[in-house]
N, C-alpha and C positions, 0 to 999 in steps of 0.2 A: 537149597544146597544138598548135594548127595553126601550124607554123612554116615553111610551104611557100612563103612569098613576102613581098614588101615590106609588104603590108598588115598582117601580124602585128607587124612592127617598129613601124609607125606607131601601131598600137593601143597599144603599150607607151609610146611617146613622147608620146602625146596627153595624158598627165597633166601635161605642162609641165616635167618634170624633165629636165635635160640628162644625157646618159649617154655613156660612152665605148663604143668597139666591144667592149672586154673586158666591160663591164657587160652589153651586149646578148647577147653570147655566153654569159655565165653564166646569164642569164635564160632564153634559148631553147634552149640546148644545141647551137647551131649552131657550126660552125667559123669561124675568122676570115675565110677567103676567102668563105664563104657570106654572112656578115654584111656584108662590104664590097660584094659585088655587089648585095645588096638595098638597102643604103644609097645606092649610086650611083644606082639607079633613083629613089629618093625625092629625092635631091639634084637630079637633072635636072628633076623635076616642081616643085621649089621647096618641097616640103612639109616638108623637113628642111633646117636650116642649121647651119653650124658656129658654136659659141659659144666664149667664152674658155676657154683650156685649164685643165684641172684642176690642182690644186696638185701640184708635183713630189714624188715619194717617193724621189728619188735618181737615177732614170734620166731618160730623155726624157719630158717631160710628154705625156699622152695627150689628143688633140683630142676635145672633147665635141661632141655633136650634139643638137639640140633640134627639137621640132615648130615649124613656122612657120605659125601660124594665119592670117596675113595673105596667104598665097600665093594663096588663092582666096576666093570669096564664096558665101554662101547667100542666097537671096531668101525672104522670109517674109511671109505675109499672114494676118491674123486678121479674118475677115469676120463682122460681126454683122447684125442685122436692118436697121439703119439707118446703119451706119458700117463703115469698114474701117481697120485699122492695117496699114501696109505698111512693111517694113524691109529693109535689107541688113545682114547680119552677117558677121563673119569666121568662120573654121572652128572657133573655140572657142565660138561662139554669142554673142559680144559684139556688141551692136548698134552699127553704125557710123552709120546714118542711119535715122530713123523719122518717119513722119507719120501722122496720123489725119485722115480726111476723111469727109464725109457721103456715104453710098452706100447706096441702097435695094436690099436683096436681091430685092425683088419686081419690080425692073426686068428680071429675067431673066438667064440666064447669060452671054450674049454681051456685053451692056452692062456688067455687073459685071466680067467678066474682062478686057474691053478697057480699062476704067478702071484695073484693077490693073496691067496690062502698061504702060500709059502712065506711071503713077506710078513703077513700077520703072525704066523707061527714064530718067525724070527724075532718079531717085536715082543711077543710074550716071553720068550726066553731072555731077552735083554732086560725087561722090567721084572723078571722073576715072578710072573703070575701064571696060574694055570688057565687053560682055555675055558674051564668051567666058570671063571669070573666074568666072561663076556655075556652081557644080557641080550645084545642084539647087534646086528651088522647093518650099516647104512652104506649104500652104494649109489653114486651118481654116474650116469652114462651120457655120452654126447649124442643123444638122439631121443626121439619120442618114446615114452614108456607108459604102458598101462599100469598105473600105480597099484591098482587093486590086486593084480597078479604078479607084478614085477617083471613082466615080459616086454621087451622092446617091440615097437610097432613100426614096421617098414622104415628102419633107420637108414638114411641115405649113405652114410660113410661107414657102416658097420656090417660088412658082408658076413652072412652066416648067423646073425643075431636075431633076425626077425622071428618073433614068437618063441624064442629060447627061454626056458624056465630057469631064470637066473637064481631065484631063491632056492629052488629044489636042488640045484647043483651045488650051491655054496653050503647048504645044510648037510651035504655029505661029509663036509669037514668040520663045520661049526653048527651043531644042532641047536640053533636058536633062531628067533625070528630074523628074517632078512628083508630089509626095506630097500626098494629100488626106485629111483626117480631120475628125471633128466637133470643135466648138469646146472642149468640156469635156476631151476627150482631150489636145488640145494644151496646154490650161491645166495639166493634170496634169504633162505633160512639162516645161513651163516652170517650174512651182513647184518640182518636184523638182530640176531642174538648178541653179536659182539659190539655193535655200534648204535643200534636204534631199538632197544628192547621195548620202548614205550610207543613205538609207531605201529598202529594197527591197520593203516591203509597206505601201502607203499608199492612201488614198482622197482624191481631190480632189472636193469637193462644191460645185457652183455653185448658188446660190439667187438667182434673179432673176425674170424673167417666168415661166420654167419652172424645173424642178429636175432636174439631171442630175449624173452623176459620171464621173470618170475613175479607173480602177482599175489600180494597179500592183502586181503580185504576183510575187514572186521576181525583182524587178528588171525585169520585162517588162510593158509596157502590154497589158492584156487587152481585146480587142475583141469576142470571141465569134464565133459562127458566121456571123451576118449583120451584124455591126458595131454591134449595139445593146446590147452589154454596158454596164452603168452607167446604163441608162435608168430610174433609180430614182423619178423623179417620178410614174410610173404604177403604182407598187406600192400596193396597197390598204392603208389604215390605218383603224382602227376609227372614229375621230371623223368621217371623211369618208363614212360609210355613207349611201347615198341621194343624195349630192351629185354633180351632173353635172360631168364634166371636159371640157375642150375636145377630148380625144381621142375622145369619144363614149361612154366608159364611165363608171361611177360609182365612188365611194369612193377615187379616186386621191389620193395625197398632195398633188400639185400643186394640186388643187381647193380645198384649205384652207390650204396653206402657201406657195404661190407668191406673188410680189409682188402681182399683181392681186387674188388672193383675199383677202390680208390687207388691201389697200386697200378692197375691197368691204365687208369687215367693219367697217372704220372709218367708211365712209360711212353704214352703218346706224346708227352712233352719232353722226351729225351732223357728222362731220369731212370736210374736203375732201381726198380722196386718190384717185388713179387708178392710179398706177404704184408700183413698188417705191421709186423715188427720192422720191416724195411721202411714203411711209411713213417712209423714213430721215430726211427733213427734220423730220417731226413728232417722231420719237424724239429727234433732236438738240436740238429745242426744249424737250424735257422733258415732252412730252405723256404723261400717265400711261396713257391708253387705248391709245396707240400702242405704248408700252413693253410693256404687258401683252400686246398682240396679237402682237408680235414674239417675246416670250418663249414664248407658247403655240405659235407656229409652230415654234420651236426644239424644244419638247417633242414635237410631232407628227413633225417630221423625225427626232428621236431614236428614235421608235418604229420607223421604217423602218431607221435605222442600226443599231439593236439586232440586227436580222436579219443585216445585212451583217457586223457584227462577229463574230457566231457563225459565219458562212459563210466569211469571208475571213481573219479574224484579223489585221487590220492593226495596225501599231504607231503609225500616225499617220493622223489625219483632219484635212484642211485645208479650211476653209470659205471660199469666195470668192463672187463675184457681188455685184450691187448691194445686195441685202438684208443682206448681211454687213457693209456699211458702217455699220450701225446701232450699232456698238460691241459691247460684250460681251453684250448682251441675247439675241441669237439664239444665240450660243455657249453661254451659261449654260443656256438651255432644252434645248439638245441634250445637254450634259453631264449635266444633271439626270436625263434619261430613260435615256441610255446607261449611265451608271455605276450607276443603280439597278436596271436590268433585265438587263444582261449579266452573265455569270458573272465572279467575281473573277479567275479565271485568264486570261480574255480581255482584261480591262481593267487588269491590274496594271501593264502597261508602255505603256498606250495614251495617247497625247497627242492631245487635240482642241484645235485652235487656228485662229485666223483667218489667211487668206492675207496674207503680207507682200509678195508680188510684185505683187499687185493687178492692174490692167488690163494690165500688161506681160506677164503670164504667158502669154497666148495667142500673142502674136507671137514671144516667146522660144521657146515650145514648137514653133511652126511651123518656126522656124529649126533647132532641134534635130532635128526630124523629117527635114528635108532633109539635114542634115550626117551624121546616123547612117546614112542610106541611102547617100550618096555615098562615105563613108569606110569602109564595111564592108570588112573585109579581102579578101574574095573579089572585090569589085568593083574595089578598088584594085589588086589583082594583075593583073586584066585590063588596067587603064589603064597599068600600068607595063611591060607586055610589048610 
């Protein structure tokens, strides 16, 4: 265990459980003097506060200390093609204030990021906190992102964003670390944090206009060499053979199972449908053709997930995005194929379920991204010296 500074003590206390100095000494192996000096640094930062004393065992009661998530704030933004959700959270990831507003990603990075900054400043005024209380900013964008630099990489629906230095631009307003990732990755982080904190091997699948996934393996979000890990919508599937995808290739899963593709299939059958939301409305109204189309999309997605199950061996697959709002029909199709085609050993403990966090997953995940960076033990040690 790295017990070299205050950051390690805070990592222990972040579970919310109050502990005495003796408790912390027993966990870390540090002496009482070392524990006290590290706690003093955390107390000065306000990140740890005293709580009511533990029950006496005959001697003097021992003062307990606990993590203080309200000491600072994280800023979070989940930016979609036509909207953005912007929030302030405490250091536990709990949302303090959140708004969703119309915002076209196609307006370009300066206009979008200026609007986000203005919204965050308004949130700070509402909660009566200074900008200095923000420890980091997390942003999710609807396209590939090189996470190490925060720069979008050839995003198909984001004109003007390719290679744009998002962190540097945002730091002109908020001089703190700025973490940027694609929208499905932050949804995976948010879903895990709110509903599945003990799941270390899971896939979050978003099925909407496009299809993408966030992969958590061994408790760590996997981004890959160029930040495109989880871009499963462009895996080839048999039923899509010869069908053109918007990426320029053929046979992509997205070309037959994405929201617009399902809607196009329904239009061929005389139904009015353009978007994934139109498909969901038809399903909810009981339209049999729409129900069958969504079920088939689930089967096609299951063909792709069958490969992922064999490769990654997750214990959980969570399905979100607008098309997942069609009830159990999409999930049923996915389960049908995955459980039939994957090996019994890979699926014996596999749970495939619909997202329970819903639209909140993205902004929660953006907050988690910011918090985990800011409170990493080695960074906190630097702050406390």
